[in-house]
Structure formats: C-alpha cells, structure tokens
N, C-alpha and C positions, 0 to 999 in steps of 0.2 A: 745519742743524747740520753744520758742515764739519769735516774733519780728524778723521774718526771711521772706524774699520775695522770690518767685519764679516767674520768668518771662518766658513766652513762646513766643519767637520771630520768626516770619515767614514772608516770602515774599508772602505767600498765606494767607489762613484764619487763620491759627495757630492751627487748630483742630489736625493735626498729632503730632505737637510738644507737645500739652497739653495732648493728649491721652497717647503718649509714657512716658511723664514725670510723669504722674499720676500712671502709672504702676510701674515706678522705685521708686517714693516717697512712694507708699503703702508698701514698705518693711521696712519703718522707721517709728518710733513713733514720727512723727513731723506733724504739721499742719500750713504750711507756708501760708502767705497771697498770693493769686495767681493773676497775672496780665498777660492777653494775649495782645501781641502787634502784630496785623496782618498787612499784606500789607506793611511790611518795605522793599521796593523794589528799593531804591536809596539811595546814601550817605547822602543826607540831612535828610531824614527820619530815617536813621541809627543814625545819630548824635542826632536827638530829642530822639529816644529811649535810646541811651546811657546816655543822661542827666537825664532821668527818672530812669534808673537803677542805676546810680552813686549816684543820690539823695537818693535812698532807702538805698544804702550802708551806707550813713552818718547817716540817721535818725534811722536806725536799729542798727547800730553798728556792723553789721555783713555783710559778703559778701553775696549779693544775689545769688541765683541759677538761672543760665540764660540757658535755654534749647532753642536751635535754630535749625531750619531746612531750614535756608537760603542757597540758592545755589549762589546767585549773589556774585562774588568774590570781587567787590568793597564794597559792604555792609559787607561782612565778615572781610575784611581788617580793616574797621572802628571798628567793634565790637572787634576784636581780639586786635587791638592796644591800646585801651583806656578804656576798660571795667573793672570796679572795682569789678565785680562779677565773680563767678566761671563759666566760659563759657563752656557748653557741647554742641559741634557741633554734632548733631545726624547723619546728612546726611554725613558729613566729616569723621566720625568715620567709617562708613560702605562702602561708595562708592568707596573709594580707594582700599580696599582689593577686592571688587567685580570686579572693572575694571581690576585688576590684575589677578584675577581668570577666568574672562570671555574673557579677551584678547581684550576688546573693551572699548572705552571711553564712559562715560555717557552723555546724552543730556544736563545736567546742566540747564534744563529748569525750569523756575519759575512756580509754582502752576499750574498744568495742568488742571485746571477746564474748560476751554473753549473746550478742547477736550472731557472731561468727559459729559459735557452738550449736546454733540452731539451724544453721544453713545447710543446703544440700551439698554445697562444696565441702564443707567440713566433713559431713558424713561420708562422702565419697573418698575423702582423703584418709579417714580412719579405716575405711573397708580396704583401700589400697595397701595401707601399712600392713594389716593383718594378712592379706593375700601374699604380699611379698615375703613376709617372714615364713609362711607356710611353704612357699616355693623357692626358698633359698637353698642353694648348693644341690639342686637336683633332688630335693626330698621327695617330691611327689609329681606325678604326671597328671594328677586329678585337676580338672578345669583349666588345663594349660591353654585351651582356646580363649579363655578369658583375658589372657596377658595382653597388655598393651605393647610390651617388648620382652623378648627373651634375650639375655645376654649369654654368650658362650665364650669360653677361653680357658687357658691353662689355670690351674690352682694358683691363687695369690696374684692374679692379674688386675684385681680391682672390682670384680663382679659384684660382690656383696655390698660393699659401701656405695657403689654407684646405684644399685637397685634400691637401697634404702632412701638414698637421697632423692631419687626419682619419685618415690612413693611419698615421702615426707613433704617435699617442696612442691610437687606437681600433681599429686593424687593419682600417679600412674601405677598400674599393677604390672610390676616388673618381676619376672622369673629369672633365674639364673642357673646355668648348667656347667659344672666344671668338666673339662675334657680330661679323660683318664687314660692309662695305658691300653686298656682294651679298645678305645676309640682309636688310638694311634696304630694299634695292630691291624684293625679293620679299614684304617685309612678313610674314615668317613664319620660323619657327625652321628650322635645317637639317633636311631631311627625314629623315635618318638618326637623328635624335633623337626624332622623334614616336612611334616605336614603344615608346620606353621613358618615356612621360609620367609615370608613377607615380614614377619615380626622378629626375625633373628638379627642380632647384632653382635659382631665378634669384637672382643678386646684382646689385644696382644701386648707384648711388653719386651723391653730389651733383655736379653739372656742374662747378662751380667747384673743388671738390676734385679732380676727375678732371683737370682742365686742369692744375692745379699738379703733380700727379704725372707727367703725361705731359710737361710741359715739363722735368722732370728728365732724362727719357729722351731726348726729341727736341725740344730748345728751339726755339721760332719756327717750328714747323711746322704745317700745317694739321691734322695729327693731334692736335696738343696745343692748338689754338685753342679758346677758349671757345664760339664759335659751333658748331663741329663736335661738341664735347663735349656741348653741349645737345641738338643734333639726335640724336646716338647714344643718349644717356641716354633721351630722350623716346620714340624708337622702340623702343628695347629694352623699356622699361616697357609700352608699348602691346602689343608683341608678347607678353609674359607675360601680360597681362591677358586678350587674345584667346585665348591657348592654355590659360589656367587654371591655370598652375603657381604654386606658392607662391614668394615672394621676400622679400628684405629688403634694407635699405640698409646698405652696410658703411661709410658715411661716418664714423661716430663710435664704431665697435666695433672691439674688439680680435679678433685671430684666434681667441682662445679663446672669446669670446662668440659670434662667428659660428658656429663649429664646434657650440657647445652648442645654439644655437637651431635649427640644421639637424637635429641628432640629435633633438631634441624634435619638430619639425615632422613629420619623415619617420618618427619612431618606430623610429630605428635602434639 
C-alpha cells in the first residue's frame, strides 16, 4: 500500500510511539512514509503538527496513520478535534483500564526523561556504552573482567552492532574480539579471553552471506573471497566447539533477535 504516511506524535522524543507503531505495522504488508513529530507539548505545536498531518492526507489521498503517546489533555483535544488521519491514542487506550484496575490515577506527566537522566540505571547505561566503545574490535584487554559478555567471531559477523545494542538497550558492558588469521593458525582463541570463558559468546555466519558483506567493504579481495570466508567460518566454529563456548548464527537474525538470544543463553 503506497502513498500512505504514518505519523508518530509525542510530547517527548517520540521513540515510544514509533517503536510501538512499528511493532503494529510489522503485521501488515505496507511500507508507509514515516514521520516522527516529537516535543508536541502545547496547543500551538499541536496545531502545527495537525497542519502537517492534514496536508499529508490531501497529498496522499488517504488518511494518515497517527500514533500518539501525548498525555497533555489540551494537545490531545486539538488532535482529536481536527485530525484528518486515523488517530491511535496509545496511552489513552491503556491508561484508563490500568487506572481502573489499580484503583489510582496516573501521573499524566509529559516524557519523564529528566527523572530517567538522574537515575542509577541511566548512569549505568551511559557507562556501559563508553565501556563497549572502548572494548570494540579487541582494542584493549584492560578491565576485560568487567565485561558482562565478550563476543567473538570472524570479522563482519555482527559483533560490533550487537555489542552496541546490548549496551544501549540493556546497559550491558559488552566487549568483542575478532578472530584473525593468527588465531586460525594457532587453532585456539586469543589467550587473553580464556580466563573469561563463562562470559564468552560466539557469533558465526553463513560463508556465502559473509562474502557478500565483505565484498561491500573490500570488493574483489582475498578477505572477501568465498574460499577464504568458508575457511574462516569453519575454523572459527571448530574453535568454538573445542573451547565449549555457546554460539549462534547471525545469518538470518536481526540485531534485536541476536541480543535477546545472548541474554537468554548467558542469563544476563
């Protein structure tokens, strides 16, 4: 279904609205144009957002899908009163039943990020991100024992994006080490990792897919050749089996799936 727009309207960053909406839209074979409208926290901004939404309705010839997590009643009144899109009030849908069940009124507070920024959880997450960046791609062995997880695998098997996702989303200190030709010659993992065997997790990948990924980075090189990729993947998987570390294939999995499986396997 082309020429349809999805708006994510929020009085905060809009991340919650967009994430929730994406989960819902994933159930349908459509690719709407996506527009995030954050910090819509007063009636004037609501009217500006409304003009953009209603203009999209005229241009597209279809009602836009408008997902909102706005809690400000004045802003909601503007949106409900004049919106030419299909308005999906995510918080309104769930807050009223929860108030009834819990027997208490919700705070109806706009995006509570000021509270989050002062929390211990937020501080730990920032610390995890910095740690993960410092320990990306085997840059340093320093403080390796502080890692919550250490990912190992051949180059371009998904270690870096998975590490960053674990840090950003879950506040986990994730190190990652690429397996290199010297490791394959020795037929064993880097010695500095063996002391942390319980924290190790291997990522592997289909050789054909690995070759395609590497060709994008270094086309027509031995590094990207299918023969070399088959050799490295086979050696890496054999190394993981001998060492007895858990591993999974990233070939057909998203970063979110990989991270979730790692957390389950290591009970993080």
